[in-house]
Each structure stands twice: as structure tokens, then as C-alpha cells.
KEMIMI-993600 format. One record per residue: residue in three letters; y, x, z of N, C-alpha, C in turn; chain. Coordinates in Angstrom, 1 decimal, m for minus. Atoms other than C-alpha are relative to their C-alpha. Example, Ala and Ser with C-alpha at 12.3 -4.5 7.8 and 13.67 -1.06 7.14 Angstrom:
% KEMIMI-993600
PT  code    n_c2    n_c1    n_c3   ca_c2   ca_c1   ca_c3    c_c2    c_c1    c_c3  unit
PT   ala    m1.2     0.9     0.0    m4.5    12.3     7.8     1.2     0.9     0.0     A
PT   ser    m1.1    m0.9     0.0    m1.1    13.7     7.1     1.1    m0.8     0.8     A
END
This chain:
% KEMIMI-993600
PT  code    n_c2    n_c1    n_c3   ca_c2   ca_c1   ca_c3    c_c2    c_c1    c_c3  unit
PT   unk    m0.1    m0.6    m1.3    11.3   m33.7    m3.9     1.4    m0.3     0.6     A
PT   unk    m1.3     0.3    m0.6    14.0   m34.8    m1.5     0.6     1.2     0.8     A
PT   unk    m0.7    m0.9    m0.8    16.7   m32.8     0.2    m0.1    m0.5     1.5     A
PT   unk     0.1     0.4    m1.4    16.4   m32.8     4.0     1.1     0.8     0.7     A
PT   unk    m1.0    m0.8    m0.7    19.1   m31.7     6.5     0.0    m0.4     1.5     A
PT   unk    m0.2     0.2    m1.5    19.9   m31.4    10.2     1.5     0.4     0.2     A
PT   unk    m1.4    m0.3    m0.3    23.3   m31.1    11.8     0.0     0.9     1.3     A
PT   unk    m0.1    m0.9    m1.2    24.2   m28.2    14.1     1.5     0.3     0.2     A
PT   unk    m1.3    m0.5    m0.3    27.2   m26.8    15.8    m0.1     1.5     0.1     A
PT   unk     0.0    m1.5     0.0    28.2   m23.1    15.6     0.9     0.4     1.1     A
PT   unk    m0.9    m0.6    m1.0    29.5   m21.1    18.5     0.4     1.4    m0.5     A
PT   unk    m0.6    m1.3     0.4    31.8   m18.3    17.4     0.6     0.7     1.3     A
PT   unk    m0.5    m0.7    m1.2    32.8   m15.6    19.9     0.9     1.2    m0.4     A
PT   unk    m0.9    m1.1     0.2    35.8   m13.3    20.0    m0.1     0.9     1.2     A
PT   unk     0.1    m1.0    m1.0    35.4   m10.1    22.0     1.2     1.0    m0.1     A
PT   unk    m1.1    m1.0     0.1    38.4    m7.8    22.9    m0.7     1.3    m0.1     A
PT   unk     0.5    m1.4     0.2    37.9    m4.2    21.8     1.1     1.0     0.4     A
PT   unk    m0.9    m1.1    m0.3    39.4    m1.0    23.1     0.0     1.0    m1.1     A
PT   unk     0.0    m0.7     1.2    40.2     0.4    19.7     1.4     0.0    m0.6     A
PT   unk    m1.3     0.0     0.5    43.4     1.6    18.2     0.2    m0.7    m1.4     A
PT   unk    m0.1     0.6     1.3    42.6     0.1    14.8    m0.3    m1.5     0.0     A
PT   unk     0.4     1.4    m0.1    41.1    m3.2    15.9     0.0    m0.5     1.4     A
PT   unk    m0.1     0.5    m1.4    41.9    m5.3    19.0    m1.1    m1.0     0.3     A
PT   unk     1.0     1.0    m0.3    39.2    m7.9    18.6    m1.1     0.0    m1.1     A
PT   unk     1.1     0.2     0.9    35.9    m8.7    17.0    m0.6    m1.4     0.1     A
PT   unk     0.6     1.4     0.0    34.6   m12.1    15.9    m1.4     0.1    m0.5     A
PT   unk     1.3     0.1     0.5    31.0   m13.0    15.4    m0.6    m1.4     0.3     A
PT   unk     0.8     1.2    m0.4    28.7   m16.0    15.3    m0.9     0.3     1.1     A
PT   unk     0.8    m0.4    m1.2    27.0   m16.1    18.6    m1.3    m0.8     0.0     A
PT   unk     1.2     0.9     0.0    24.5   m19.1    18.3     0.3    m1.3    m0.7     A
PT   unk    m0.2     1.4     0.4    23.9   m22.5    16.9    m0.8    m0.9     1.0     A
PT   unk     0.6     1.0    m0.8    23.0   m25.6    18.8    m0.1    m1.3    m0.7     A
PT   unk     0.0     1.3     0.7    21.9   m29.1    17.8     1.4    m0.7     0.2     A
PT   unk    m1.3     0.7    m0.1    25.0   m31.2    17.1    m0.3    m1.5     0.2     A
PT   unk     0.3     1.4    m0.3    24.7   m34.6    18.8     1.3    m0.8     0.1     A
PT   unk    m1.3     0.7    m0.1    28.5   m35.4    18.7     0.3    m0.6    m1.3     A
PT   unk    m0.2     0.6     1.3    28.5   m37.7    15.8     1.5    m0.4    m0.3     A
PT   unk    m1.4     0.4     0.2    32.2   m38.7    16.3     1.0     1.1     0.0     A
PT   unk    m1.0    m1.0    m0.2    34.0   m35.6    17.4    m0.3     1.2    m0.9     A
PT   unk     0.2    m1.1     0.9    34.2   m33.0    14.6     1.0     1.1     0.1     A
PT   unk    m1.0    m1.0    m0.3    37.1   m31.0    16.0    m0.6     1.2     0.7     A
PT   unk     0.4    m1.2    m0.7    36.6   m27.4    17.0     0.6     0.0     1.4     A
PT   unk    m0.6    m0.1    m1.3    37.2   m26.6    20.7    m0.4     1.2     0.7     A
PT   unk     0.3    m1.2    m0.8    37.3   m23.6    23.0    m0.9    m0.5     1.2     A
PT   unk     1.0     0.4    m1.1    34.3   m23.8    25.4     0.0     1.0     1.1     A
PT   unk    m0.1    m1.1    m1.0    34.9   m20.5    27.3     1.0     1.0    m0.4     A
PT   unk    m1.1    m1.0     0.3    37.8   m18.1    27.6     0.4     0.8     1.2     A
PT   unk    m0.6    m0.8    m1.0    38.9   m15.2    29.7     0.8     1.1    m0.7     A
PT   unk    m0.8    m1.0     0.6    40.9   m12.0    29.1    m0.8     0.8    m1.1     A
PT   unk     0.8    m0.9     0.9    38.0   m10.2    27.2    m0.8    m0.8    m1.0     A
PT   unk     0.9     0.8     0.9    36.2   m13.1    25.5     0.4    m1.4    m0.2     A
PT   unk    m0.3     1.4     0.3    36.6   m16.4    23.9    m1.1    m0.6    m0.9     A
PT   unk     1.1     0.6     0.8    33.9   m18.8    22.6     0.6    m1.4    m0.5     A
PT   unk    m0.5     1.2     0.7    34.8   m21.6    20.2    m1.2    m0.8    m0.6     A
PT   unk     1.1     0.8     0.5    32.4   m24.5    19.3     0.6    m0.7    m1.2     A
PT   unk    m0.3     0.7     1.2    32.5   m25.8    15.7    m1.1    m0.9    m0.4     A
PT   unk     1.1     1.0     0.3    30.5   m29.0    15.3     0.0    m0.4    m1.5     A
PT   unk     0.0     0.7     1.3    29.4   m30.8    12.2    m0.5     0.8    m1.2     A
PT   unk     0.5    m0.8     1.2    27.5   m28.3    10.0    m1.4    m0.5    m0.3     A
PT   unk     1.3     0.5     0.5    24.6   m29.7     7.9    m0.7     1.2    m0.5     A
PT   unk     0.9    m1.0     0.6    21.8   m27.3     7.2    m0.9    m0.8    m0.9     A
PT   unk     0.7     0.8     1.0    20.4   m28.8     4.0    m1.0     0.9    m0.7     A
PT   unk     1.1    m0.8     0.7    17.1   m27.6     2.4    m0.1    m0.5    m1.4     A
PT   unk     0.1     0.3     1.4    16.8   m27.4    m1.3    m1.3     0.6    m0.6     A
PT   unk     1.2    m0.6     0.5    13.6   m26.9    m3.3     0.2     1.4    m0.7     A
PT   unk    m0.3    m1.2     0.7    15.3   m24.1    m5.3     0.1     1.2     0.9     A
PT   unk    m0.1    m1.0    m1.0    15.7   m22.1    m2.1    m1.3     0.3     0.8     A
PT   unk     1.2    m0.1    m0.8    12.1   m22.4    m0.9    m0.5     1.4     0.3     A
PT   unk     0.5    m1.4    m0.2    11.3   m18.7    m1.4     0.9     0.6     1.1     A
PT   unk    m0.8    m0.5    m1.1    14.3   m17.8     0.8    m0.3    m0.5     1.4     A
PT   unk     0.5     0.5    m1.3    13.1   m20.1     3.5    m1.3     0.6     0.4     A
PT   unk     1.3    m0.6    m0.3     9.6   m18.7     3.3     0.2     1.5     0.5     A
PT   unk    m0.3    m1.4    m0.5    11.0   m15.1     3.6     0.5     0.0     1.4     A
PT   unk    m0.5     0.1    m1.4    12.9   m16.1     6.7    m1.1    m0.4     1.0     A
PT   unk     1.0     0.4    m0.9    10.0   m17.9     8.3    m1.1     1.0     0.2     A
PT   unk     1.1    m1.0    m0.1     7.6   m15.0     7.7     0.6     1.3     0.6     A
PT   unk    m0.6    m1.2    m0.6    10.1   m12.4     9.2    m0.4     0.0     1.5     A
PT   unk     0.3     0.0    m1.4     9.4   m11.2    12.7     0.9    m0.9     0.9     A
PT   unk    m0.9     0.8    m0.8    12.5   m13.0    14.1     0.8    m0.9    m1.0     A
PT   unk    m0.8     0.9     0.9    13.7   m16.0    11.9     1.4    m0.1     0.5     A
PT   unk    m1.4     0.1    m0.3    17.4   m16.3    11.7     0.7    m1.2    m0.7     A
PT   unk    m1.0     0.9     0.7    20.2   m18.8    10.9     1.2     0.8    m0.4     A
PT   unk    m1.1    m0.8     0.5    23.0   m17.4     8.8     1.2    m0.8    m0.1     A
PT   unk    m1.3     0.7    m0.1    26.6   m18.3     9.3     1.0     0.8    m0.8     A
PT   unk    m1.1    m0.6     0.8    29.3   m17.5     6.7     1.3    m0.5     0.6     A
PT   unk    m1.2     0.4    m0.6    32.8   m17.5     8.1     1.2     0.8    m0.5     A
PT   unk    m1.2    m0.6     0.5    36.4   m16.6     7.3     1.1     0.0     1.1     A
PT   unk    m1.1    m0.1    m0.9    39.5   m15.6     9.3     1.0    m1.1    m0.5     A
PT   unk    m1.0     1.0     0.3    42.0   m18.5     9.5     1.0     0.0     1.2     A
PT   unk    m1.0     0.1    m1.1    45.2   m18.0    11.6    m0.5     0.5     1.3     A
PT   unk     0.4    m0.6    m1.2    43.7   m15.7    14.2    m1.4    m0.6     0.6     A
PT   unk     1.3     0.6    m0.4    40.4   m17.7    14.4    m1.1     0.2    m1.1     A
PT   unk     1.1    m0.1     1.0    37.0   m17.1    12.8    m0.6    m1.3    m0.2     A
PT   unk     0.4     1.3     0.2    36.1   m20.3    11.2    m1.3     0.0    m0.9     A
PT   unk     1.2     0.1     0.9    32.5   m20.9     9.9     0.2    m1.1    m1.1     A
PT   unk    m0.2     1.0     1.0    32.3   m22.7     6.6    m1.4    m0.5    m0.6     A
PT   unk     1.3     0.5     0.4    28.6   m22.9     5.8    m1.1     0.7     0.8     A
PT   unk     1.1    m0.5    m0.8    25.3   m22.4     7.6    m1.3    m0.2    m0.9     A
PT   unk     1.2     0.1     0.8    21.9   m21.7     5.9    m1.2     0.6     0.8     A
PT   unk     1.2    m0.7    m0.6    18.3   m20.7     6.8    m0.7     0.7    m1.2     A
PT   unk     0.6    m0.7     1.1    17.7   m19.1     3.4     0.5     1.5    m0.1     A
PT   unk    m0.3    m1.4     0.1    17.5   m15.3     3.2     0.7     0.3    m1.3     A
PT   unk    m0.5    m0.2     1.3    18.3   m15.5    m0.5     1.5    m0.4    m0.1     A
PT   unk    m1.4     0.5     0.0    21.5   m17.6    m0.1     0.9     0.9     0.8     A
PT   unk    m0.8    m0.9    m0.9    22.7   m15.4     2.8     0.3     1.4    m0.7     A
PT   unk    m0.1    m1.2     0.8    22.1   m12.3     0.6     1.1    m0.1    m1.1     A
PT   unk    m1.0     0.2     1.1    24.2   m13.7    m2.2     1.4     0.0     0.6     A
PT   unk    m1.3     0.0    m0.7    27.1   m14.3     0.3     0.4     1.4     0.3     A
PT   unk    m0.3    m1.4    m0.4    26.8   m10.8     1.6     0.4     0.9    m1.2     A
PT   unk    m0.2    m0.7     1.3    26.7    m9.4    m2.0     1.5    m0.3    m0.5     A
PT   unk    m1.3     0.4     0.5    30.0   m11.2    m2.6     1.1     0.3     1.1     A
PT   unk    m0.9    m0.5    m1.0    31.6    m9.5     0.5     0.5    m1.1     1.0     A
PT   unk    m0.4     1.0    m1.0    31.7   m12.6     2.7    m0.4     0.5     1.4     A
PT   unk     0.4    m0.2    m1.4    31.5   m12.4     6.5    m1.2    m0.8     0.3     A
PT   unk     1.3     0.8    m0.3    27.9   m13.4     7.3    m0.6     0.6     1.3     A
PT   unk     0.7    m0.4    m1.3    26.3   m13.2    10.8    m1.3    m0.8     0.0     A
PT   unk     1.2     0.7    m0.3    22.8   m14.0    11.7    m0.2    m0.2     1.5     A
PT   unk     0.2     0.3    m1.4    21.9   m15.7    14.9    m1.5    m0.4     0.2     A
PT   unk     1.4     0.4    m0.1    18.4   m16.4    16.4    m0.2    m1.5    m0.3     A
PT   unk     0.3     1.3     0.4    16.8   m19.5    15.0    m0.6    m0.8     1.2     A
PT   unk     0.6     0.8    m1.1    16.3   m22.2    17.7    m1.4    m0.5    m0.3     A
PT   unk     1.4     0.5     0.2    12.7   m23.4    18.2     0.0    m1.3    m0.8     A
PT   unk     0.0     1.3     0.7    13.5   m26.9    16.9     0.3     0.2    m1.5     A
PT   unk    m0.3    m0.2     1.4    15.0   m25.6    13.7    m1.1     0.7    m0.6     A
PT   unk     1.1    m0.7     0.6    12.1   m23.2    13.2    m1.2    m1.0    m0.3     A
PT   unk     1.1     1.0     0.2     9.6   m26.1    13.6     0.3    m0.8    m1.3     A
PT   unk    m0.4     0.8     1.1    11.6   m28.2    11.1    m0.1     0.8    m1.3     A
PT   unk     0.0    m0.9     1.2    11.9   m25.3     8.6    m1.4     0.3    m0.4     A
PT   unk     1.4    m0.3     0.3     8.3   m24.3     8.9    m0.8    m1.2    m0.6     A
PT   unk     0.6     1.2     0.6     7.2   m27.9     8.2     0.4    m0.1    m1.5     A
PT   unk    m0.5     0.1     1.3     9.3   m27.9     5.1    m0.6     1.1    m0.9     A
PT   unk     0.6    m1.1     0.8     8.0   m24.5     3.9    m1.5    m0.3    m0.3     A
PT   unk     1.4     0.4     0.2     4.4   m25.6     4.4    m0.2    m1.0    m1.0     A
PT   unk     0.2     1.1     1.0     4.9   m28.7     2.3     0.5     0.3    m1.3     A
PT   unk    m0.8    m0.2     1.3     7.2   m27.3    m0.4    m0.1     1.3    m0.7     A
PT   unk     0.0    m1.3     0.6     6.8   m23.6    m0.9    m1.2     0.3    m0.8     A
PT   unk     1.1    m0.4     0.9     4.6   m22.6    m3.9     0.4     1.4    m0.6     A
PT   unk    m0.3    m1.4     0.5     4.6   m18.8    m4.6    m0.1     0.0    m1.5     A
PT   unk     0.0    m0.3     1.4     5.4   m17.7    m8.1    m1.3     0.7    m0.3     A
PT   unk     1.2    m0.8     0.3     2.2   m16.6    m9.8     0.4     1.4    m0.4     A
PT   unk    m0.2    m1.4     0.3     2.0   m12.8   m10.1    m0.2     0.2    m1.5     A
PT   unk     0.2    m0.3     1.4     2.5   m11.6   m13.7    m0.7     1.3    m0.1     A
PT   unk     0.8    m1.2     0.3     0.0    m9.1   m14.9     0.9     1.0    m0.7     A
PT   unk    m0.8    m1.0     0.6     1.8    m5.9   m15.7    m0.9     1.0    m0.8     A
PT   unk     0.7    m0.9     0.8     0.6    m3.6   m18.5     0.1     1.4     0.7     A
PT   unk     0.0    m1.4    m0.6    m0.4    m0.1   m17.2     1.1     0.8    m0.7     A
PT   unk    m1.1    m0.7     0.6     2.6     2.1   m17.7    m0.5     1.3    m0.8     A
PT   unk     0.5    m1.2     0.7     0.4     5.0   m18.9    m0.3    m0.3    m1.5     A
PT   unk     0.3     0.4     1.4    m0.3     3.0   m22.1     1.3    m0.3    m0.8     A
PT   unk    m1.2     0.3     0.6     3.4     2.6   m22.9     0.8     1.4    m0.3     A
PT   unk    m0.8    m1.2     0.4     5.6     5.2   m24.7     1.0     0.3     1.1     A
PT   unk    m1.0    m0.3    m1.1     7.7     7.0   m22.0     1.4    m0.5    m0.2     A
PT   unk    m1.3     0.5     0.3    10.9     6.0   m23.7     0.1    m1.5     0.1     A
PT   unk     0.0     1.5    m0.1     9.9     2.3   m23.5    m0.4    m0.5     1.4     A
PT   unk     0.5     0.5    m1.3     8.7     2.2   m19.8     1.2    m0.6     0.8     A
PT   unk    m1.0     0.7    m0.9    10.5    m0.1   m17.4     0.9    m1.0    m0.7     A
PT   unk    m0.9     0.9     0.7    12.1    m2.2   m20.1    m0.6    m1.4     0.0     A
END
């Protein structure tokens, strides 16, 4: 089974906050198809006193067979998402990886990374759905012995 990928750009947004402990908030705002094959530098695309949007091109979303269940869970959710992990770097929120796997995003969140979810664009949803249809095979359910036949001290082991 082959890996397949698409390239996207991430739009990060800084919003000013009226808060004595925190003056701004960064979050991933959206992803868009990345058609700029040559220019991989981030750039400010919108800015005023209250808000700043920065475009980060060149992120590959790569699909792996081992993450198929995470893709399936995302595609069967009411609103599929794209997950963006990012870090602060010199006053800027810089994305470093993008995924469409619920499972992978959950692992990042469990390790206390900054992870935002953004709506999945239609084109990405079609691409991912096609992959899931072709590659996802649910794990067979294991028959579980009725707990009433197991000594209470041994249940759940």
C-alpha cells in the first residue's frame, strides 16, 4: 500500500485580547490548497491593530496505512477536521505538522502540544474519503467472555 499526500498552506491568526494575564491569542484559522511550489516562506496576509493573519505554505498531509482508523474516525464525525500542531517561536505561532488523523492529533494533545482543529475543505474531504474507502479495514471484534462467569477478583484483567 502506497503513501499518498497533498500539500496545503496553514493560516495562523493572532487576536489581541483585553486580559491582564494574556495580551494575545494564536490559533490555526484554516488550511488552503498550496499551489506555490517555489515560495515556501511564511508571510503576513492581513494585519491591523487587533488581528494578524500569517500564511505558512508547504505542509504535506501524508496518509499512512497505520493511521487508517484515525482517518475513518475523522470522516465519520459530524464535521471532519484538519489538525494543526504549532509552537511559539519568537512571538509567532509556527505550525510544524498537519494531519487528518484523529488518533495522531490525540497523541499530540496527550503530550501537551498546541493543536488546533480547522474545518476540512471539501477537496481534502473527498481525497481522504476515497483513501478511507479503499484502505480502511475495521479490526474484527473480539468475543469477550461474560463477566458473570469470571471470579470478581479477576474481572477486567
